C-alpha positions, 0 to 999 in steps of 0.5 A: 845823097847829100841833104839839102835846106830850102827855107821860103818865105812867100807873100803871094807866091812868087817865092814860093813858086821859085823854091818849087823849081829849085827844089825840083832841079835839086832833086833830079840833080840827086840832093835830098831836099826839104822845103821849110816854110817861114813864118810866125809860128814856124816851130821846127823840132830840134831848134832854138826859139822857132830856128832851123836845127844845126847845120850839120844836118844839111850839106847845103842851105838855100834862102829864098824871100821876096824884097821889100823896100829893097831889104829882107823882109822883117819876117825873114831876117828875124828869122836869119838871125835865129838860125843855129851857127852854120860852122861853115856850111854852104849856103845860097840866098835868092830873092825874088822881085816884081816886074810890070813889064814882060819885056823888061825887068824893072824890078831891083832887090837893093841892098837885100842879098848883102843884107842877107849874105851879111847875117847868114855871115855872122852865123857861120854860113858860107854863102857861095852865090847870091841872085834874083828872080823877076816875077809879076808884081803884086803890089795890089795896094798900089796898081793892079797885077800885070795881066795873065797874058803878060804875067805867063811869060814873066812866070815861065821865065822866071822858072827856067831861070830858077831851074838854072840857078838850081844847077849852078847851086848844085855845082857849088859855082859861085857868084855873087850878085853885086850892089854898089856902096851908094845903092847899099846905104840908100836901100838899107835906109829905105829898108829900115824905115819900112821895117821900123814903121812903114810895114805896120801901117801897111795892115792898118790901112786895110779894111774888109767892104761889105762883099766880105762873108767872113771865110776867115781865109785871110785870117788863117793864111796870114804868115804874120798871124796879124789878122783876127776876126773882131765883131764878125770882120778882119781886123789888122793887128800892128804885126803886119808884114805888108806881105798882101798876102791876105788881098791877093788870096781873098776870094771875093776880093774884099780887102781893101785899102781905105782912103779913109784910114788914110786920111785919119792916120795923116791927121795928126802930122798936121795937128796933133795935140799930143805935141803940145801936151808933150811940151808942155810937161816937158818944160826946158827939156823939150828945147834940147836938141833933138828933143823936138823930134822925138816929141813928135815921133812919140806923139804921133805913134801914141796918136795912131795907137789912140785913132785905130780903135776909133777907125774899127768903131767908125767902119762899123757905124752904118752912116760912114761905113761906106765911106771907110769901103770906097777905095781904088783897089775894088776893081784891081786884079788879085795875083797869087802864083801859080799852085800857091798853097799858103799853107805851105 
């Protein structure tokens, strides 16, 4: 019996759902499968720096992940780059994208599949198949997930598609999903900006409102280990992946996006005294080409670091606490894929 490793990172369960479908189908086809979750603190026996053991232990490797900003999530890309050398082992890459309409897929993977394929090729893996699966959208910080009546047919269709992909993988049928050079260019830039800056801000916009009962589910379930309890409330650190698991998994729907935090962190874009101080210290150096951009970038970053604890203090001050808890997301539905176990 041939061995297959299935590596999966999943924020709200869509990719985990696809991994189960593929694992079951490969098992029915005679493969001995092992499912390996990808998270920040994953440690696999016999591995190097948290990466999986040598590829010789499996004849087939399947990688599944959601698409963030048309790219591979940072946590998954980091995992791929730390893989043990593949030695030419066969691999398949499957991504999941969100959709809001059961009749018309409206998600887009951008350069995510190409990016993952490129990383794996450099690690010595032979990627013979790439494909995508359309699942119910779960960007709850922007819009409510599809209603259950709409999500059910999407999940059914995604499960059937995942099983069909597994049959192709078991047979070794090649198939690389294309992406034009133009789409690769803009989506890689979009993904780089999100990975380098956007994802860090995602966590800093979250707040736990007054309905939080400190159950610590969000802290324990976070795959990036970005949440800790401070003064009896969840606190999001800068390592957030933006997977929105905490928001969708909270049993009391207490995790919200705070407009007050958005306004506070936007203020340095309008007026930042650190910029004036930096130019005063640099003197003529500040007039060099590109210096102004770097000054504004570092000054804004420094302002965010200084404002973060201030926001935390304000959130715990009775007079303004309710202002920070106000949010358009309070009435949004939450979504996790059926059977999702964040401990996996």
